[in-house]
C-alpha positions as CSV (number, residue, x, y, z in Angstrom):
1,M,0.0,0.0,0.0
2,E,2.9,2.3,0.8
3,H,4.1,2.1,-2.8
4,I,0.7,2.7,-4.3
5,S,0.2,5.8,-2.1
6,L,3.7,7.1,-3.1
7,F,2.8,6.4,-6.8
8,F,-0.3,8.3,-6.5
9,Q,1.2,11.2,-4.7
10,V,3.9,11.6,-7.4
11,V,1.4,11.2,-10.2
12,V,-1.0,13.8,-8.9
13,A,1.6,16.3,-8.1
14,V,3.5,16.0,-11.4
15,S,0.3,15.9,-13.4
16,V,-1.0,19.0,-11.8
17,L,2.2,20.9,-12.3
18,I,2.3,19.8,-16.1
19,V,-1.2,21.1,-16.6
20,W,-0.8,24.4,-14.8
21,V,2.6,25.1,-16.3
22,F,2.8,23.6,-19.7
23,R,-0.9,23.3,-20.6
24,Y,-2.1,26.6,-19.2
25,H,-4.0,27.5,-22.4
26,N,-6.4,24.6,-21.6
27,V,-6.8,26.0,-18.1
28,I,-7.6,29.4,-19.4
29,A,-10.3,28.0,-21.7
30,E,-11.9,25.9,-18.9
31,F,-12.0,28.8,-16.5
32,E,-13.6,31.0,-19.1
33,Q,-16.3,28.3,-19.7
34,F,-17.0,28.1,-16.0
35,G,-17.3,31.9,-15.9
36,F,-14.6,32.4,-13.3
37,S,-12.4,35.5,-13.1
38,N,-8.8,35.7,-14.0
39,V,-8.0,36.5,-10.3
40,F,-9.7,33.4,-9.1
41,R,-8.0,31.2,-11.8
42,N,-4.6,32.7,-10.7
43,F,-5.4,31.9,-7.1
44,V,-6.4,28.2,-7.9
45,G,-3.3,27.8,-10.0
46,A,-0.9,29.2,-7.4
47,S,-2.6,27.1,-4.7
48,K,-2.4,23.9,-6.8
49,I,1.2,24.5,-7.7
50,A,2.0,25.1,-4.0
51,I,0.1,21.9,-3.0
52,S,1.9,19.9,-5.7
53,T,5.2,21.1,-4.3
54,L,4.0,20.0,-0.8
55,L,3.1,16.6,-2.2
56,L,6.5,16.2,-3.7
57,T,8.2,17.4,-0.5
58,G,6.1,15.0,1.4
59,I,8.2,12.2,-0.2
60,C,11.0,13.2,2.3
61,Y,8.7,14.8,4.9
62,A,5.8,12.5,5.3
63,D,4.1,14.7,7.9
64,L,3.1,17.2,5.2
65,T,1.6,14.6,2.8
66,P,-1.9,14.0,4.2
67,Y,-2.6,17.7,4.6
68,A,-1.4,18.4,1.0
69,A,-3.5,15.4,-0.2
70,I,-6.6,16.8,1.5
71,G,-6.0,20.2,0.0
72,M,-5.6,18.7,-3.4
73,A,-8.7,16.6,-3.0
74,A,-10.7,19.8,-2.1
75,F,-9.6,21.4,-5.3
76,M,-10.4,18.3,-7.3
77,L,-13.9,18.0,-5.7
78,A,-14.5,21.8,-6.7
79,A,-13.3,20.9,-10.2
80,Q,-15.8,18.2,-10.3
81,L,-18.6,20.5,-9.2
82,S,-17.5,23.0,-11.7
83,H,-17.7,20.5,-14.5
84,L,-21.0,19.2,-13.4
85,R,-22.4,22.8,-13.3
86,A,-21.1,23.4,-16.8
87,K,-22.6,20.1,-17.9
88,N,-19.3,18.9,-19.3
89,P,-19.3,15.2,-20.7
90,F,-17.8,12.6,-18.4
91,L,-14.5,12.2,-20.2
92,Q,-13.8,15.9,-19.6
93,R,-14.5,15.3,-15.8
94,L,-12.5,12.1,-15.6
95,P,-9.0,13.4,-14.9
96,S,-10.1,15.5,-11.9
97,L,-12.2,12.5,-10.6
98,V,-9.2,10.2,-10.9
99,F,-7.0,12.8,-9.2
100,L,-9.7,13.3,-6.4
101,L,-9.7,9.5,-5.7
102,M,-5.9,9.3,-5.8
103,S,-5.6,12.2,-3.3
104,V,-8.2,10.8,-1.0
105,F,-6.4,7.5,-1.0
106,V,-3.1,9.2,-0.2
107,A,-4.6,11.1,2.7
108,L,-6.4,8.1,4.1
109,F,-3.2,6.0,3.9
110,H,-1.1,8.6,5.6
111,F,-3.8,9.1,8.4
112,G,-3.7,5.3,8.9
113,V,-7.2,4.6,7.8
114,I,-6.2,2.2,5.1
């Protein structure tokens, strides 16, 4: 289970960093579709990048990991709600759903629940 949790932790962190750094044009289009402001988009981006950094730092400092995973799960839940409100198809919602489940798994593992 520890290896699965570590794998999920790295996958979520690196994936989020790639999306918010290298695929930012997609983020801009989605936030415009959702009707969110540029300030809110930038806040979400900075927060997700910071949380991703904490998830990666959590590899060496495990005490950070469950809190970073909860933070990421909260953002992924908000993404799910935004996609549902915009009536996006399931395939467009799938990445944030997978990252939500992975983040919850990491948090539960580090809190000793599973």
